[in-house]
Each structure stands twice: as structure tokens, then as C-alpha cells.
PAPA-338319 format. One record per atom (N, C-alpha, C, O, CB): x negated, y negated, z negated. Coordinates in steps of 0.1 Angstrom, whole numbers, padded with zeros to 4 digits, always signed. Last residue first. Glycine has a CB too. Layout:
# PAPA-338319
XYZ...
This chain:
# PAPA-338319
+0369-0509+1392+0361-0512+1404+0358-0500+1412+0352-0501+1422+0349-0520+1401+0391-0524+1371+0388-0511+1377+0381-0514+1390+0387-0521+1399+0401-0502+1379+0388-0543+1341+0387-0542+1355+0384-0528+1360+0377-0521+1353+0376-0552+1361+0403-0560+1314+0398-0547+1319+0399-0547+1334+0409-0550+1340+0406-0535+1313+0396-0586+1294+0401-0583+1307+0395-0570+1312+0383-0570+1314+0398-0595+1317+0406-0598+1263+0398-0588+1270+0404-0585+1283+0416-0583+1284+0397-0575+1262+0403-0630+1248+0412-0620+1255+0402-0611+1262+0392-0615+1268+0422-0627+1264+0402-0651+1219+0395-0641+1228+0406-0633+1235+0416-0629+1229+0385-0633+1220+0400-0684+1207+0408-0672+1210+0401-0664+1221+0396-0669+1231+0423-0677+1215+0389-0706+1181+0386-0698+1193+0396-0687+1195+0399-0680+1185+0371-0693+1193+0401-0720+1161+0388-0725+1166+0385-0718+1179+0378-0724+1188+0377-0724+1157+0430-0730+1147+0424-0720+1156+0412-0726+1162+0413-0736+1169+0435-0715+1167+0433-0739+1113+0431-0743+1127+0425-0732+1135+0416-0725+1130+0422-0756+1127+0453-0745+1085+0446-0734+1093+0445-0739+1107+0456-0742+1113+0453-0721+1091+0449-0767+1058+0454-0765+1072+0446-0754+1078+0434-0753+1076+0453-0778+1080+0459-0781+1028+0451-0771+1034+0457-0767+1047+0469-0764+1048+0449-0759+1024+0460-0817+1022+0467-0804+1025+0457-0794+1031+0447-0798+1038+0479-0806+1035+0451-0842+1019+0447-0832+1008+0453-0818+1011+0451-0809+1003+0451-0837+0995+0447-0848+1052+0447-0855+1039+0443-0845+1028+0431-0840+1029+0461-0861+1035+0448-0841+1078+0453-0831+1068+0454-0837+1054+0461-0832+1046+0443-0819+1067+0437-0856+1098+0451-0859+1094+0456-0849+1084+0468-0850+1080+0459-0858+1106+0414-0832+1108+0419-0845+1110+0434-0847+1106+0442-0839+1111+0416-0850+1124+0405-0808+1082+0411-0811+1096+0415-0825+1096+0420-0831+1087+0422-0801+1099+0396-0801+1058+0388-0810+1065+0393-0813+1079+0387-0820+1087+0374-0805+1066+0407-0782+1042+0414-0795+1042+0406-0806+1049+0409-0817+1048+0416-0800+1027+0409-0750+1058+0404-0760+1049+0411-0773+1049+0421-0774+1057+0389-0762+1052+0403-0724+1078+0413-0728+1068+0406-0738+1058+0397-0733+1050+0420-0717+1061+0400-0714+1110+0393-0721+1100+0404-0727+1091+0413-0734+1095+0384-0732+1105+0398-0684+1131+0405-0695+1123+0396-0701+1113+0387-0695+1108+0418-0689+1117+0399-0668+1161+0390-0672+1150+0396-0685+1144+0399-0694+1151+0376-0675+1155+0416-0640+1171+0416-0654+1171+0408-0658+1159+0409-0653+1148+0431-0660+1169+0406-0611+1191+0408-0618+1178+0409-0633+1180+0404-0639+1190+0396-0615+1169+0425-0603+1220+0414-0601+1211+0416-0609+1199+0427-0614+1196+0400-0605+1218+0449-0587+1241+0445-0598+1232+0433-0594+1223+0432-0582+1220+0457-0602+1223+0442-0576+1275+0444-0573+1261+0440-0584+1252+0430-0591+1254+0437-0560+1257+0451-0568+1305+0447-0580+1298+0452-0577+1284+0464-0576+1281+0454-0593+1304+0441-0544+1330+0448-0547+1317+0442-0561+1312+0431-0564+1315+0446-0536+1307+0431-0542+1355+0440-0531+1351+0447-0534+1338+0457-0528+1334+0431-0518+1349+0424-0560+1383+0427-0562+1369+0436-0550+1365+0447-0549+1370+0433-0576+1366+0401-0546+1406+0414-0550+1403+0416-0551+1388+0409-0544+1380+0425-0540+1409+0373-0554+1428+0379-0549+1416+0393-0554+1414+0397-0564+1420+0370-0554+1404+0361-0566+1450+0370-0554+1452+0376-0548+1440+0383-0538+1440+0361-0543+1459+0346-0586+1440+0357-0590+1448+0366-0578+1452+0377-0580+1457+0352-0597+1460+0325-0572+1426+0336-0578+1419+0348-0582+1427+0359-0581+1422+0331-0590+1411+0315-0541+1442+0315-0555+1440+0327-0561+1433+0338-0555+1435+0313-0562+1454+0315-0510+1422+0318-0518+1434+0317-0533+1432+0317-0537+1420+0332-0514+1440+0311-0495+1399+0300-0503+1404+0302-0510+1417+0293-0516+1422+0288-0493+1406+0331-0490+1369+0328-0488+1383+0316-0497+1387+0312-0506+1380+0340-0491+1392+0348-0511+1348+0345-0497+1350+0343-0495+1365+0352-0498+1373+0357-0488+1345+0343-0537+1325+0343-0533+1339+0340-0518+1340+0330-0514+1335+0333-0541+1348+0356-0561+1306+0353-0547+1306+0354-0542+1320+0365-0541+1325+0361-0539+1295+0350-0594+1298+0353-0585+1308+0348-0571+1305+0336-0570+1302+0348-0590+1322+0364-0619+1279+0354-0608+1278+0359-0598+1288+0370-0592+1287+0352-0603+1264+0371-0653+1277+0374-0640+1285+0362-0631+1284+0351-0635+1288+0378-0643+1299+0386-0674+1256+0373-0669+1259+0375-0655+1265+0381-0646+1258+0363-0669+1247+0413-0695+1265+0408-0682+1260+0393-0681+1264+0389-0686+1275+0416-0671+1266+0426-0717+1275+0419-0719+1263+0413-0706+1257+0408-0705+1246+0427-0725+1253+0437-0717+1299+0447-0716+1288+0440-0716+1275+0446-0715+1264+0455-0704+1289+0416-0715+1316+0423-0728+1315+0433-0729+1304+0437-0740+1300+0430-0731+1329+0409-0689+1312+0400-0699+1306+0407-0712+1306+0405-0720+1296+0388-0700+1315+0430-0677+1326+0429-0674+1312+0420-0685+1305+0423-0689+1294+0424-0660+1310+0425-0687+1352+0438-0690+1346+0436-0688+1331+0441-0697+1323+0449-0680+1351+0399-0675+1357+0401-0690+1357+0414-0694+1350+0414-0703+1342+0401-0695+1372+0406-0648+1357+0396-0653+1347+0398-0669+1346+0398-0674+1335+0382-0650+1351+0423-0647+1379+0428-0643+1366+0419-0649+1355+0424-0654+1345+0429-0628+1365+0406-0655+1400+0418-0663+1397+0423-0660+1383+0427-0669+1376+0429-0661+1407+0387-0634+1399+0383-0648+1397+0395-0657+1393+0394-0665+1384+0376-0654+1409+0403-0612+1406+0397-0613+1393+0393-0627+1390+0395-0631+1378+0385-0603+1393+0434-0621+1422+0420-0618+1422+0414-0619+1408+0420-0625+1400+0412-0627+1432+0465-0605+1412+0457-0616+1418+0442-0612+1417+0439-0601+1413+0459-0629+1410+0498-0595+1405+0484-0592+1408+0477-0604+1415+0483-0611+1422+0483-0580+1417+0518-0613+1379+0515-0606+1392+0501-0603+1395+0492-0608+1388+0520-0615+1403+0507-0636+1357+0519-0631+1364+0515-0625+1377+0509-0632+1386+0529-0642+1366+0486-0626+1329+0488-0634+1342+0500-0628+1349+0503-0616+1348+0476-0634+1351+0489-0627+1295+0491-0618+1307+0494-0627+1319+0504-0634+1320+0503-0608+1305+0489-0645+1274+0477-0642+1281+0478-0634+1294+0470-0634+1303+0468-0634+1272+0514-0649+1262+0508-0659+1271+0497-0655+1279+0494-0661+1290+0504-0671+1262+0518-0625+1248+0527-0629+1258+0521-0639+1268+0524-0639+1280+0540-0635+1251+0495-0625+1231+0498-0614+1240+0507-0618+1251+0505-0614+1263+0504-0602+1232+0497-0648+1216+0487-0647+1226+0489-0636+1236+0485-0637+1247+0474-0646+1219+0517-0641+1198+0520-0651+1208+0510-0651+1219+0513-0653+1230+0520-0665+1201+0503-0622+1183+0515-0618+1190+0519-0628+1201+0523-0625+1212+0527-0616+1180+0482-0638+1173+0479-0626+1181+0491-0622+1189+0490-0618+1200+0475-0615+1172+0496-0657+1158+0489-0661+1170+0486-0650+1179+0486-0651+1191+0477-0669+1166+0506-0640+1138+0515-0647+1146+0509-0652+1159+0514-0651+1170+0521-0660+1139+0482-0631+1126+0492-0621+1132+0501-0628+1142+0504-0623+1152+0499-0614+1121+0471-0655+1117+0464-0647+1127+0473-0637+1134+0473-0635+1146+0452-0640+1121+0490-0662+1098+0488-0671+1110+0481-0663+1121+0485-0665+1133+0480-0683+1106+0486-0641+1080+0499-0642+1087+0498-0651+1099+0504-0648+1109+0509-0649+1077+0460-0646+1073+0463-0633+1079+0476-0635+1086+0478-0630+1098+0463-0622+1069+0462-0671+1060+0454-0670+1072+0457-0657+1080+0457-0657+1092+0439-0670+1068+0479-0665+1039+0484-0674+1049+0476-0673+1062+0481-0674+1073+0483-0689+1043+0462-0648+1025+0474-0642+1030+0480-0652+1041+0485-0647+1051+0485-0641+1019+0441-0666+1018+0438-0654+1026+0451-0649+1033+0451-0645+1044+0431-0643+1018+0456-0682+1001+0450-0688+1013+0447-0677+1023+0449-0678+1035+0437-0695+1009+0463-0664+0981+0474-0671+0988+0468-0677+1001+0475-0676+1012+0479-0683+0979+0438-0656+0972+0447-0646+0978+0458-0653+0986+0462-0648+0996+0452-0636+0968+0429-0681+0961+0421-0674+0972+0430-0664+0979+0430-0664+0991+0409-0667+0966+0448-0686+0941+0447-0695+0952+0439-0689+0964+0443-0691+0975+0439-0708+0947+0444-0664+0924+0457-0665+0931+0456-0675+0943+0462-0672+0953+0468-0669+0921+0418-0670+0915+0420-0658+0923+0433-0659+0931+0434-0655+0942+0420-0645+0914+0422-0692+0900+0414-0694+0911+0416-0682+0921+0417-0683+0933+0400-0695+0908
């Protein structure tokens, strides 16, 4: 039973690492844009956007200083649709951090 647990845990960690690296490339918006446009783009790609804001100026005067990958939340079980008796790892949520300079 212990080997099954560690195998499942290892598979989940490897999947998380692969998704984290892939998320880094996909999450970065191309070129400078408004904060609202960047947030909208990231949300349309399926990310939950967490904003870190430095400064007190209005949001329309802020600039995006960084887009950083956050954790991916995974579920590993055999309850996924079409999995039959196979154990499947499913991404349930992806997070990205958006740093703003205001």
C-alpha cells in the first residue's frame, strides 16, 4: 500500500512540475497592455488571477511588472469521466500572480 501511495504522489508531483513549467510560458501576455486587458486574457486562459499591487495610484495608471506562475491544484483519482479503473490526474485550478507597479 505504501508503494502505491508513493507512486501516486510521485506522479502528481511530476504532473504539477510539468504543468507549472508549461503555465509559465502560456501565462505571460505578449507586450505591454492595460491591467484590465491582461487580467481578462489570463482569466480567459483559465487562470485564477491574484494581483499584487505596489502603490496607491488608480488602477488605470498601473503597469504590469511581472506575471508569475502560482500553484496548480490537482485531483488524482479514478472518478474522472472516462477513466474507468485507471487513476487519472486532473487539473482543477491554476493560479497566476500578477504584479503591478502603481
